[in-house]
C-alpha positions as a Markdown table, in Angstrom:
| # | Residue | x | y | z |
|---|---|---|---|---|
| 1 | Met | 28.2 | -99.6 | 100.0 |
| 2 | His | 28.2 | -102.7 | 101.2 |
| 3 | Thr | 30.7 | -104.9 | 102.2 |
| 4 | Val | 30.7 | -108.3 | 100.8 |
| 5 | Gly | 30.5 | -109.7 | 104.2 |
| 6 | Glu | 27.5 | -107.8 | 104.8 |
| 7 | Leu | 25.8 | -108.9 | 101.5 |
| 8 | Leu | 26.8 | -112.2 | 102.3 |
| 9 | Arg | 25.4 | -112.5 | 105.3 |
| 10 | Glu | 22.0 | -110.9 | 103.9 |
| 11 | Trp | 21.9 | -113.7 | 102.0 |
| 12 | Arg | 22.5 | -116.2 | 104.5 |
| 13 | His | 19.6 | -114.8 | 106.4 |
| 14 | Arg | 17.3 | -114.6 | 103.8 |
| 15 | Arg | 18.0 | -118.3 | 103.2 |
| 16 | Arg | 17.2 | -119.3 | 106.7 |
| 17 | Leu | 20.5 | -120.2 | 107.2 |
| 18 | Ser | 23.2 | -120.4 | 110.6 |
| 19 | Gln | 26.8 | -119.2 | 110.0 |
| 20 | Leu | 27.2 | -123.2 | 110.8 |
| 21 | Asp | 24.9 | -124.8 | 108.5 |
| 22 | Leu | 26.7 | -122.3 | 105.6 |
| 23 | Ala | 29.7 | -123.8 | 106.8 |
| 24 | Ile | 29.2 | -127.8 | 106.2 |
| 25 | Ala | 27.8 | -126.8 | 103.0 |
| 26 | Ala | 30.7 | -124.9 | 101.5 |
| 27 | Asp | 33.4 | -127.5 | 103.7 |
| 28 | Val | 35.0 | -123.9 | 105.2 |
| 29 | Ser | 34.6 | -124.1 | 108.7 |
| 30 | Ala | 32.0 | -121.5 | 111.1 |
| 31 | Arg | 35.0 | -119.1 | 111.5 |
| 32 | His | 35.8 | -119.0 | 108.6 |
| 33 | Val | 32.4 | -117.7 | 107.7 |
| 34 | Ser | 32.0 | -115.3 | 110.6 |
| 35 | Leu | 35.5 | -113.6 | 109.9 |
| 36 | Val | 33.9 | -113.1 | 106.2 |
| 37 | Glu | 31.1 | -111.8 | 107.4 |
| 38 | Thr | 32.2 | -109.4 | 110.2 |
| 39 | Gly | 35.0 | -108.0 | 107.6 |
| 40 | Lys | 38.0 | -109.6 | 109.9 |
| 41 | Ser | 38.8 | -112.1 | 106.4 |
| 42 | Asn | 39.1 | -111.2 | 102.9 |
| 43 | Pro | 37.4 | -113.7 | 100.9 |
| 44 | Ser | 39.2 | -114.7 | 97.2 |
| 45 | Ala | 37.2 | -114.9 | 94.7 |
| 46 | Asp | 36.2 | -118.3 | 94.7 |
| 47 | Met | 35.5 | -118.7 | 98.3 |
| 48 | Val | 32.8 | -115.6 | 97.1 |
| 49 | Leu | 31.4 | -118.2 | 94.5 |
| 50 | Arg | 31.8 | -121.0 | 96.9 |
| 51 | Leu | 29.5 | -119.4 | 99.5 |
| 52 | Ala | 27.2 | -117.7 | 96.7 |
| 53 | Asp | 26.8 | -120.9 | 95.5 |
| 54 | Gln | 25.1 | -122.7 | 98.5 |
| 55 | Leu | 23.2 | -119.6 | 98.9 |
| 56 | Asp | 21.8 | -119.9 | 95.7 |
| 57 | Val | 22.7 | -116.5 | 94.8 |
| 58 | Pro | 21.4 | -116.0 | 90.9 |
| 59 | Leu | 24.0 | -114.8 | 88.6 |
| 60 | Arg | 23.9 | -111.0 | 88.6 |
| 61 | Glu | 24.4 | -110.9 | 92.4 |
| 62 | Arg | 27.0 | -112.8 | 92.3 |
| 63 | Asn | 28.4 | -110.2 | 90.0 |
| 64 | Arg | 27.7 | -107.5 | 93.4 |
| 65 | Leu | 29.3 | -109.5 | 95.4 |
| 66 | Leu | 32.4 | -110.0 | 93.6 |
| 67 | Leu | 32.6 | -106.1 | 92.7 |
| 68 | Ala | 32.2 | -105.5 | 97.1 |
| 69 | Ala | 35.2 | -108.4 | 97.4 |
| 70 | Gly | 37.3 | -106.0 | 95.0 |
| 71 | Phe | 36.9 | -108.5 | 92.2 |
| 72 | Ala | 36.1 | -108.1 | 88.4 |
| 73 | Pro | 32.5 | -109.7 | 87.7 |
| 74 | Arg | 32.5 | -113.1 | 86.8 |
| 75 | Tyr | 29.1 | -113.3 | 84.6 |
| 76 | Ala | 28.2 | -110.9 | 81.3 |
| 77 | Glu | 25.2 | -110.1 | 80.7 |
| 78 | Arg | 24.0 | -110.3 | 76.5 |
| 79 | Pro | 20.9 | -109.6 | 74.5 |
| 80 | Leu | 19.4 | -113.2 | 74.0 |
| 81 | Asp | 19.1 | -112.1 | 70.1 |
| 82 | Gly | 22.5 | -111.3 | 70.0 |
| 83 | Asp | 25.7 | -113.6 | 68.0 |
| 84 | Ala | 27.0 | -114.5 | 71.5 |
| 85 | Leu | 23.9 | -116.0 | 72.7 |
| 86 | Ser | 22.3 | -117.1 | 69.3 |
| 87 | Ala | 22.5 | -120.8 | 69.9 |
| 88 | Ala | 20.4 | -120.1 | 73.2 |
| 89 | Trp | 18.3 | -117.9 | 71.0 |
| 90 | Glu | 17.3 | -121.0 | 68.2 |
| 91 | Ala | 16.9 | -123.4 | 71.1 |
| 92 | Val | 14.1 | -121.2 | 73.0 |
| 93 | Gly | 12.6 | -120.7 | 69.3 |
| 94 | Arg | 12.2 | -124.1 | 68.4 |
| 95 | Val | 10.9 | -125.4 | 71.9 |
| 96 | Leu | 8.0 | -122.1 | 71.5 |
| 97 | Arg | 7.5 | -123.3 | 67.8 |
| 98 | Ala | 7.4 | -127.3 | 69.1 |
| 99 | His | 4.8 | -126.2 | 70.9 |
| 100 | Glu | 2.0 | -125.4 | 68.5 |
| 101 | Pro | -0.8 | -125.3 | 68.7 |
| 102 | Tyr | -0.7 | -124.7 | 72.2 |
| 103 | Pro | 0.4 | -121.0 | 73.4 |
| 104 | Ala | 3.8 | -120.7 | 74.9 |
| 105 | Leu | 6.4 | -117.6 | 75.6 |
| 106 | Ala | 9.9 | -116.9 | 77.0 |
| 107 | Val | 10.3 | -114.0 | 79.7 |
| 108 | Asp | 13.3 | -112.4 | 81.8 |
| 109 | Arg | 12.8 | -112.0 | 85.3 |
| 110 | Arg | 10.7 | -109.2 | 85.6 |
| 111 | Trp | 8.2 | -110.9 | 83.3 |
| 112 | Asn | 8.4 | -109.3 | 80.3 |
| 113 | Ile | 7.9 | -110.9 | 77.4 |
| 114 | Val | 11.3 | -111.9 | 75.1 |
| 115 | Met | 9.6 | -114.4 | 72.9 |
| 116 | Thr | 6.5 | -116.0 | 71.6 |
| 117 | Asn | 4.9 | -118.9 | 69.2 |
| 118 | Arg | 2.3 | -117.9 | 66.5 |
| 119 | Ala | -0.7 | -119.7 | 69.2 |
| 120 | Leu | -0.5 | -116.5 | 71.4 |
| 121 | Glu | -1.5 | -114.2 | 68.9 |
| 122 | Pro | -5.6 | -115.1 | 68.3 |
| 123 | Phe | -5.2 | -114.4 | 72.5 |
| 124 | Leu | -4.1 | -110.7 | 72.1 |
| 125 | Ala | -7.0 | -109.6 | 69.1 |
| 126 | Asp | -8.4 | -107.4 | 71.6 |
| 127 | Val | -5.6 | -105.9 | 73.8 |
| 128 | Ala | -5.7 | -102.5 | 74.1 |
| 129 | Pro | -2.9 | -101.2 | 71.7 |
| 130 | Asp | -0.5 | -99.7 | 74.5 |
| 131 | Leu | -0.2 | -102.9 | 76.2 |
| 132 | Leu | 1.4 | -104.4 | 73.7 |
| 133 | Gln | 4.5 | -101.8 | 73.1 |
| 134 | Pro | 7.3 | -103.7 | 73.9 |
| 135 | Pro | 8.4 | -104.1 | 76.8 |
| 136 | Ile | 5.3 | -106.4 | 77.1 |
| 137 | Asn | 4.7 | -107.5 | 80.5 |
| 138 | Met | 3.0 | -110.8 | 80.9 |
| 139 | Val | 1.6 | -110.0 | 84.7 |
| 140 | Arg | 0.5 | -106.5 | 83.1 |
| 141 | Leu | -1.1 | -108.0 | 80.0 |
| 142 | Gly | -2.6 | -110.9 | 82.3 |
| 143 | Leu | -4.1 | -108.9 | 84.8 |
| 144 | Asp | -5.1 | -105.4 | 83.3 |
| 145 | Pro | -9.3 | -105.0 | 82.3 |
| 146 | Arg | -7.8 | -103.6 | 78.9 |
| 147 | Gly | -5.7 | -106.8 | 78.4 |
| 148 | Leu | -6.9 | -110.6 | 78.7 |
| 149 | Ala | -8.7 | -110.0 | 82.4 |
| 150 | Pro | -12.2 | -109.5 | 80.9 |
| 151 | Arg | -11.8 | -112.8 | 78.9 |
| 152 | Ile | -10.4 | -114.9 | 82.4 |
| 153 | Val | -13.4 | -116.7 | 84.0 |
| 154 | Asn | -11.3 | -117.5 | 87.1 |
| 155 | Leu | -9.3 | -114.1 | 87.0 |
| 156 | Ala | -8.6 | -113.8 | 91.1 |
| 157 | Gln | -7.4 | -117.6 | 91.1 |
| 158 | Val | -4.9 | -116.6 | 88.6 |
| 159 | Arg | -4.1 | -112.8 | 90.5 |
| 160 | Ala | -3.7 | -115.4 | 93.5 |
| 161 | Val | -1.3 | -117.8 | 91.7 |
| 162 | Leu | 1.0 | -115.0 | 90.2 |
| 163 | Arg | 1.3 | -113.2 | 93.7 |
| 164 | Thr | 2.8 | -116.5 | 95.1 |
| 165 | Arg | 5.6 | -117.2 | 92.1 |
| 166 | Ile | 6.1 | -113.4 | 91.9 |
| 167 | Ser | 6.2 | -113.3 | 96.5 |
| 168 | Arg | 8.5 | -116.3 | 96.2 |
| 169 | Gln | 10.6 | -114.6 | 93.4 |
| 170 | Leu | 11.1 | -111.9 | 95.1 |
| 171 | Ala | 12.1 | -113.6 | 98.2 |
| 172 | Ala | 14.7 | -115.6 | 96.9 |
| 173 | Ala | 16.0 | -112.6 | 95.2 |
| 174 | Pro | 14.9 | -108.4 | 96.0 |
| 175 | Asp | 14.0 | -106.6 | 92.9 |
| 176 | Pro | 13.1 | -102.9 | 92.3 |
| 177 | Glu | 11.2 | -102.5 | 89.6 |
| 178 | Leu | 9.4 | -106.4 | 90.1 |
| 179 | Thr | 8.4 | -105.1 | 93.7 |
| 180 | Ala | 6.7 | -102.1 | 91.8 |
| 181 | Leu | 4.7 | -104.5 | 89.6 |
| 182 | Tyr | 3.6 | -106.4 | 92.4 |
| 183 | Glu | 2.5 | -103.5 | 94.3 |
| 184 | Glu | 0.3 | -102.0 | 91.3 |
| 185 | Leu | -1.0 | -105.2 | 90.3 |
| 186 | Leu | -1.0 | -107.8 | 93.2 |
| 187 | Thr | -1.5 | -105.9 | 96.2 |
| 188 | Pro | -4.7 | -108.4 | 97.8 |
| 189 | Gly | -7.4 | -105.9 | 98.1 |
| 190 | Ser | -10.7 | -106.6 | 100.2 |
| 191 | Gly | -12.9 | -108.3 | 97.0 |
| 192 | Asp | -9.7 | -110.5 | 96.3 |
| 193 | Val | -11.0 | -113.7 | 97.1 |
| 194 | Ser | -11.2 | -116.7 | 95.1 |
| 195 | Gln | -13.1 | -120.2 | 95.6 |
| 196 | Pro | -11.1 | -123.1 | 95.1 |
| 197 | Ile | -11.7 | -125.7 | 91.4 |
| 198 | Glu | -12.6 | -128.9 | 92.6 |
| 199 | Ser | -11.4 | -132.0 | 90.9 |
| 200 | Glu | -8.2 | -130.2 | 89.6 |
| 201 | Val | -4.7 | -131.6 | 89.9 |
| 202 | Val | -3.4 | -128.1 | 88.8 |
| 203 | Ile | -5.1 | -125.0 | 89.4 |
| 204 | Pro | -6.2 | -123.8 | 85.2 |
| 205 | Met | -6.1 | -120.7 | 83.5 |
| 206 | Ile | -10.1 | -120.9 | 82.2 |
| 207 | Phe | -10.2 | -118.8 | 78.9 |
| 208 | Ser | -13.9 | -117.4 | 77.3 |
| 209 | Phe | -13.5 | -117.2 | 74.0 |
| 210 | Gly | -16.7 | -117.6 | 71.4 |
| 211 | Gly | -19.1 | -118.8 | 73.9 |
| 212 | Arg | -16.9 | -121.2 | 75.2 |
| 213 | Glu | -14.2 | -122.2 | 77.8 |
| 214 | Val | -11.0 | -122.7 | 77.4 |
| 215 | Arg | -8.7 | -124.2 | 80.7 |
| 216 | Leu | -5.1 | -124.0 | 80.4 |
| 217 | Phe | -2.5 | -125.4 | 82.9 |
| 218 | Ser | 1.4 | -123.9 | 82.5 |
| 219 | Thr | 4.8 | -125.9 | 82.9 |
| 220 | Thr | 7.9 | -123.4 | 83.5 |
| 221 | Thr | 11.3 | -124.4 | 81.7 |
| 222 | Thr | 14.3 | -123.0 | 82.2 |
| 223 | Phe | 18.3 | -123.3 | 81.4 |
| 224 | Gly | 20.5 | -125.6 | 83.0 |
| 225 | Thr | 23.9 | -124.9 | 84.5 |
| 226 | Pro | 23.5 | -121.2 | 82.5 |
| 227 | Met | 27.0 | -118.9 | 82.5 |
| 228 | Asp | 25.0 | -116.1 | 81.2 |
| 229 | Ile | 23.0 | -113.5 | 83.3 |
| 230 | Thr | 20.2 | -113.0 | 80.4 |
| 231 | Leu | 20.1 | -116.8 | 80.4 |
| 232 | Asp | 19.9 | -116.9 | 84.4 |
| 233 | Glu | 16.6 | -114.9 | 83.9 |
| 234 | Val | 14.8 | -116.4 | 81.0 |
| 235 | Ser | 11.9 | -118.7 | 81.6 |
| 236 | Ile | 9.5 | -120.4 | 79.1 |
| 237 | Glu | 6.1 | -120.7 | 79.8 |
| 238 | Ser | 4.3 | -123.2 | 77.8 |
| 239 | Tyr | 0.8 | -123.8 | 78.0 |
| 240 | Tyr | -1.0 | -127.2 | 77.8 |
| 241 | Pro | -5.3 | -127.9 | 77.7 |
| 242 | Ala | -6.6 | -129.4 | 81.1 |
| 243 | Asp | -9.0 | -131.5 | 79.1 |
| 244 | Ala | -10.0 | -132.8 | 76.1 |
| 245 | Glu | -12.5 | -130.4 | 75.0 |
| 246 | Ser | -9.7 | -127.8 | 75.5 |
| 247 | Ala | -7.5 | -129.7 | 73.1 |
| 248 | Ala | -9.3 | -130.0 | 70.6 |
| 249 | Tyr | -10.7 | -126.4 | 70.1 |
| 250 | Phe | -6.9 | -125.9 | 69.1 |
| 251 | Thr | -6.1 | -128.4 | 67.2 |
| 252 | Arg | -9.9 | -129.0 | 65.0 |
| 253 | Pro | -8.8 | -127.6 | 61.2 |
| 254 | Gly | -10.1 | -123.6 | 60.7 |
| 255 | Thr | -10.3 | -122.7 | 64.2 |
| 256 | Asp | -9.5 | -119.2 | 65.7 |
| 257 | Pro | -8.6 | -119.7 | 69.7 |
| 258 | His | -10.5 | -116.3 | 69.7 |
| 259 | Thr | -13.7 | -116.2 | 68.2 |
| 260 | Gly | -13.9 | -120.0 | 68.6 |
| 261 | Gly | -14.6 | -120.3 | 64.5 |
């Protein structure tokens, strides 16, 4: 089992900070940081959290630091659809519904879908049933040949974007299950080459539906200053039409984005 000093040193190295950098940011002496990391000084719970805050340590890992220092965990992890987080659950639902007729979904830290709006349903019509068994993983759903992959025109680009995002996520906060997902679906292959799309301000996800192309780009929304692990790890992926033709595809009366009819 790692000591709190060893864990803090790992996080400092991950953030590419020197002991002096961390000391200045946390308003403590570099000598104190050194003593904590070497185990010669036992930090208080407040000091552990003070250093963790400057290191941008996720709440789940802050609990681990506290336990390693001999303190009780500070952050709870409650189900998003439970009574304690009912206000947050309702807020996520409102955001997703307000985004219709365009698709939006909420995912956890491992990209498992926790909620969607109705606009996503037509996209799932041809997906293999086992991919829709909970927990539904957004990355697997998009890249599996039995999922959305056959309909994504620029699949190599989409895979490259996901590879970059998850690589950064793992660099910020390692996770064995997310690493396994990356190795399964995102490890670069010899034929995995994507060409840049000219004149785009963002890289769109291009779907082929009913003989037409629908171009979407995404934004990510997270909870501000969460104090619960679940909220700290939930994000909302909202998709917007990248051009007027794609917008019209969703908004014209009677249109089904899957069939084009």
